[in-house]
N, C-alpha and C positions, 0 to 999 in steps of 0.2 A: 822509457827514459834511456834510449839507446842511441839516438841520433845526435850527432854533433851539430851545433849551429853557432854562428857568431852574430853579432849585433846586426839587426836588419834596418836600422834607421838610415834613411837615405842621406848621403853626404850633401850637406848644404841646406837641408830643409830646416825651417825654423818653426817655432810655435807661435800661435796667435790666439787671442781670446775670442770666443764666439760672442757676437753682438747682433746677430740677425734674428733673434727671437728663439733660437734653438737652445735647448737645455745643455749647458756645459757640463763637463765631467767635474769630479770633485775638486781638482786643482785648477779647473778653469782653462786649461790649455789643450788645444787640439792640433794635431798635425794633419794637414790635408794635402794629399798628393794628387791634385787634379791636373789633367792635361789641358784643360781649357782655361783661358784667362778668367780669373775671378774679378768681381768689381774692384775698383781701384784701391779701396781700403784694405783688401785682402791680398793684394799683389806683394810678392816677396821681392826683395832686391836681387838683381842678377849678379852673382859673383862667380868666381872661377870654379868653385866646387859644387855649385848648385845643379841639381838634377833637372835639367830643362829639356823638354821634348825637342827633337830635331825638327819635326814637321807635324804640327797639329792637324794638318789636312789629311794625314794618314788615317785618322780616326773618323768613323761615321757617326759616332754618338759619344756622349761624355764618358770619360773613364776616370772614376774617382776612387782613390784608396786613402784610408786614413790610418795613421799610427800615432798614438799619443806618447810623447816622451815621458819616461818614468819621473814622477815628481821627486824633487831632491829629498824631501823628508821621508818619502817611501823608500827610496834607495838607501838612505842612511839606516832606517829601521830594519830593512832587509839584510844589509850587511851585518848589522848588530845581531840579528837572529841567527845567521849562519856562524858568526863568531862565537856566540854562546854555545851553540850546538857543537862546535869544534872543540871548545875548551872542555865541555863535559865529556866529549868523546875521548879526548886524551886522558882525562881522569878515569874513565871507565876502563880504558886500555891498561892503565897503571894497575887498577884493581884486578883485571884479568891476568896480568903478568904475574902477580903474586897469588893467583888462585883464590882471591877473595870473591871475585865474581866469575861465574861460569862463562867460558868462551864457546859460542856455538859455531863460529865460522871456521872454515878449513884453513889450515896454515901448515907451513913446512915443519918437519921434525927437526930436533936439535942436530941430529947427525947429517942433515942436509944443508946445514948453514954455509958450507963451503961451495955449494953448487949454485948455478944461476937460479935466482928466485922464480918460483912458479907464478907468484901473484905480485901485481904492482902494488906498492905499499899504500899510496893515496887512494887508489880505487877500492882497495880492500877496506881501508879506513872509512871511506864514504859509505860503502855498502852496509857495514855493520853498525855504524853510529848515526847515520842520517836516513838512508833509504829504508832501513828496516823499521823505522819508527812510523812510516806511512805506507808500508808495503801492502797493507790490507786494501788499498785502493786499486790494486792491479790484479790481473789474472783471476778475476772473479768467474767461476764456472757458471755457464748458463745451460738450461735444459729445454730449450724451445727454439723455434725459428727466430733468428735475429731480425725481426720485423720492427714495426712501429712500437711494439711492446715485447718484452721478453720475460721469461721466468728464470729466476736466479736460485742456484743451490746455496742454501744458508751454510755458513761456515763460521767457526769461532777459533780464537787462538788463546792459549793459556800461558804462552811464553813470549808475549810481546812481539808477535808477528814472525817469529822464527819458524814456526810450524802452524798448520791449520788443520782443524778437524771438521768434517761434515756432520751436521746435526741430523740429517735425514729429512729436514723440512725444506720446502720450496717457497720462495717469495714470489708471488705471482703479479703479473701486470705492471712490471717496471717500465716506465716510459724510456724508450731506447734513444738516447741522444749521442751515442758513441759510435755506432756502426756506420760504415760507408754505404749505406743502403739508399743511395740518392733517389732512385726511381721506384723503390719499393718492390723490386723483383726478388728479394729474399723472402720467399713464401713457399709453403708446402701445398698450396692449392692453386688452381687456375691452369692456364694453358701451358706455362713453362714446366710446372711440376708434372702435369699429365704427359707431356711430350718426353721429358726426361725418364719417366717411368717406363714408357713404351720402348725407348732406346735401351734401357737397362735390361729389359727382357730379351731384346734382340742381340745385343753385343756383350752384355755383362758389365760389371763395374770397372774393370781394368783391362789394359791391353797387353801388358807383360813384355813389351819390346819397344825399341826406338823407332822413330819414323823411317830411318834409312834401312831398317831390317824388316821386321814383320808387323810393325805397329802403325802403318799408314793406312787408315780406314777411309772409305768414301765420305764418311761424315766429316772427317778432318778437311778433305778437299772442298767440300761444300761450304764449310765454315769459313775457310780462308778466302774463297771467292766472294762470299757475302761481306766479309770484313773489308776487302778491297773496294767493293762497290759502295759500302757505307762511308768509307773514308774519301772516296773519289780519287784513288790512286791506281796504278797499273797492277800492282800485285801486293800480297800480304802473306805473312807467315805467323803462325801461332805457336806459343810455347806453353808448357805446363805450369810455369811459375813466373809470376810477375817480377819478383826480385831478380831472378836469373835472367830475365829478358834484358835487363840493363847490364848486370854485372858480367854476363857471358858474351854479349854481342858487341859491346864497345871494344873489347880487346880484339875481336875479329875484324873490326873496321879500322882501328888505329894501332899504331906501333911506334917503334923508335924512329925519331926524326919527324914525328907529327906533333902538333900542338893542340891541346884541348883548352878552350876558354869556358870556364864553369861558373855559373851563378853561385854566390857564396851560400845560398840557402838550399842548394840542390840536395835531393834525397841521398841517403847512404848508399843505395844501390848504384846510383850514378857515380858517386865518389869512388866506390870500390871498383867499378868497371873501368873508370879512368886510370886508377892506380895500377890495375892488373894489365892494362894495355902497354905500359912502359913508355907512354907518351909524356912529353913535358906538359905540366898542368899549371895554368895560371887562373886565378880567381878574380872575378870582377864583382863590384858592389851590386847588391840585389836591385834588379830592375833599373840600374843606372846606366844609361846609354853613353854618357860621357866616359865613364870608366871602361865600358866595353870597347868603345871606339879607340880609346888611347891604347889599349892592349892590342887591338887589331893593327893600328898604325905602327906601333913598335915592332910587332911581329913581321910586318912587311918590310920595314926599313932595316931592321937589324938582323933578321933571320935567326938561325940557330946559334946557341951560345958557342963561343970559341971559333967555330968554323965560319959562322955568318952565312952559311948556305941557306937557300930558301927552304922553308918548311915544306915537307912532302904534302901534308894536308893540315888545314886549320878547321877545327870543328867547334862550333858554339853549342853548348849544352844548356838547355833551360827546361823548366817545367811549365805546364799549363796553369794549374793551381798549386800553390805551395801549401802543403798540408798543415804546416804548423803556424802559418801566418794568415791564411785566407786570402793571399795575394794572387793576382792574375798577371801573367807575363805581359809585357808591352810588346806583343808579337809584331805589330806593323813596323815598329821602329827596329826591332831585331832583324826582321827580314830585309829592311832597307839597308842596314849596315852589312848584312851578309852578302847582299848583291853588290854593294859598292866595293867591298874588299875581296870578293870572290872566295868566300869561305863556305863551309857546309854548315847546316843547321840540324841539330838533333833535338826533337821536341818530345818530352815525356808528358803524356796526357793521362796519367794514371787517375787523377782526381777530376779532370775536366771532361773526359770523354763521357758522353751521356748526361753530363750535369750542366753543360753550358751550350749556348747557341739555340736558335729557334728550331733547329732540326735535331738537336742533341748530338751534333757531330764534333763537339769540343770547342776549343779556343779558336781554331781556324774558322769554324762556323760562326762563332760569337763575334769575331771581327769582320766577317764577310770577306775573307781572303781566299786565295786559290791554294788548294792543298799541294799543288805542284811546286809552290814556292818553299815548301818544307822538304828537305832532302830525306830525312829519316823521321817517320812518324811512329812513335812508340806509345803504347797504352796498355792498360790491364783490363781484364774482365772481372776483377775481384770486387768491384764497387758498384757501378751503375747497372751492371748486368747480373749481379747476384750469383756469380760463378767463381771461376778460378783461372789463373794463367795470365798470359800477356800476348802482345802481338807487336810486329814491326811492319809498317807499310811504306811503300815507296816505288821506285822504278823497278821493272822486272829484272834488270841486270843486278840491282842491289840484292833483291830477295834470292835470286839464283845463287849469288855469291855466298850469302849467309847459309843457305841450305848445305853448302859444301864445307864451310869453314867455321861455323858457329859451334862451340862446344855444347851449347844447350840443345842444338838441333841434332848433333851427331851422337851424343851420349845419354841424353835425358830420356826417360820413358815418355811415351806419347800421352797426350791429354786423355783423361777418362771420357768415354763416349757419352755418358749422361751429362757431364759438364759441357761437352761440346754442343749437345743438343739444347741445353739451357741457354747457351750463348746465341745459338741460331734463332731460337724462338723469341727471346727477349729482344734481339736486334731487329728482327722482322716486325715486332710490335712497335718498336721505336720508329721504324721507317714507314709504318702504316701498311705493310704488305700482308698483314693478317686480316685485312678487310674491315678493321675497326678504327676508331679514333682514340683507343686506349693509350697509345704511345704519346700522341700529341697532348692528351689530357694530363698525363703524368708530367710531361715536360712543363706544361703551363702551371700545374699545381706546385711543382718544385720551385719554380721562379717566384710564384706568389708567396709560398711559405718562407722562402729566403728573405724576400723583401719585408714581409710582415715581422718575422722574428728579429731581424737586425734592427728594424725601426723601433720595435718594442723595447729592446734592450737599450738602445740609444736614448730613447725618451725617458727611461728610468734612471739614466745617469751612469750606466755602466761604461767602462772603458773597453771597447771592442776594436779588434784589428781587422784589416783586410779590405777587400773590394766589396762594394755594395751589392754585387751580383754573385758573390761567392757563397756556396752553401756550407763552407767551412767557416765557423764563427768562433774565433778565439776571444775569450773573456779574461781580462787580466786580473791576476790574484797577487802577484809580486812576492809576498812574504812566504817563507817555507812552511810556517805553521798553518797557513790558510789552505795549503794544498790538501793536506789530509783532512782538515776540518770541513772544507767545502765538499769533498767527495763523499765523506761519511754522512754529512747532514743531508745532502741531496738524495742519497740512497734511503735514508730514513723517511724521506718524503716520496718514495717510490719513483725516483728519477735516477737513471743510470747515465753517467757522463764520464768523460776522460779528463783527468787532471795531469798536467805535465809540468815538470820542473827541470832543474839542472841535472845532467848535462845536455838534455834534449833542447833546452832553451838557454839563453843567457842567464846568469845566476840571479839577476834582479828582475827577470821577466817571466816568472812562473805564471801559469794560466790554466784555465779550464777550456776545453775545446768541444764545441757542439757541432754535430753534423746533421744538417737539416735533410729531411726526406720528404718525398712526395706522399709517402704513406702517413705522415703526421697530419692530424686534424688540427683545426684552429683551436679547439678546446685543449688539446695536448700542449700546443705551444704556449697558450695562455697560462696553463698550469705551471709549466717550466718557468716562464717569466715571473709569475707571481711568487713562486717559491724562492727564486733567486732574489727577488726584492725583499722578502722576509729575512733571508739569510744576510742580506746587505746590512740590515739593522743590527744583526747579531755578530757578524764577522768583520765587516768592512769599516764601520764607524770607529774612529779613534778619538 
């Protein structure tokens, strides 16, 4: 619950009732963001705010995303729930002030009252009165490989989630629906584990230096050459941390006098990198090409504020798969706009690399595009590859520049050798260079599992967000009380999942997020769907 997000409903989209034999959601309204014309009865009126594709011919196959607008009565009840929690929160703060109730949270001493406050008042209030009530749903320690199933360390709290005690027991065989283990490479047996073990014996676990000093190993060079070949770019560079790949490299590429156009749902690492760069930042509506084109036009016509000089650089920043929405970027249209207005494109494929496309090469492969049309290709090894770190790929001049100017390249310790070997082995498996069809089989299994799981939830009447091909599946909960109840009840049924609420999502759009993996069996997915259906009767019926 750390990422900021604003409303993702596309400007101009309207709701329509399903009447084609499909099961509607409980309120009967569905939002359908399809790029291809629907039958006449589903066509929406064209108005100036509607998100209409510029050119449907850019897409080689249907591109369908659905978002259901929050029902009015659900929104009202959700606001009422937060209102009641807030009222009782202030009442408890009153009792704490008079020492009637014990205060567990950190606060300034009386002698510090004339200093600048260390804590923001509302954030502190939200933490102690709302977040703490459902804190047991997060930071659960596991004691096994985060594969299709995990083992959890049992813990209890005796002071309403302020502190936890480990009982010494282990809860085994929890179906793992929370890890980003898209291709199932998070494992301690098999080719990846064996190769990483051999490299550990040869190089050790750590390097103890930066790449520009004594930490540049031959295995790092091999990995970067393989990444460049996998992406289809001239050159690539790897970093030890995915978050720092964004936050430390955007400032190296952009600066004062530059303009960054950022999707409103971009990850915090992208937002931080944009802010650290000192560039002017303007936000466009999620996946809304009209909004993006308007900002591009205005940037070209008006230039910089006050001086009206042309911008030094204009950079469009988008993600492949948006991790909280399950949405896929409309990359063909973004590239068309980027070419038309001579801007640069920064594509974050943290969740899409390895998880999308017939060859697992991400959203560029998914749309059948040329990787050379993307100026800066960023991604992470933390998800589909079962490792750690991130990469940036592009032209050789770009990568050479980053090697000299990126703080993450100059000052961060080199990637651990066994992690680098995990990346090399898993990537070769995906590419089929290991001499087997294991990579292709896993890609196909992930696609089938995604389709099956999304279809199962939809047929059961759940409200789910995102693209039909996205392995990130958000299931809407809306009300704050359901966040904690859903997470706890699923764990009782040996299913581990991630529940998300404000401020990571809009206040009336709390959700559970499932991450589908190629390691999941059909029986596991059926178990999850069945338990959700049982919980629907218990939690969702009003």
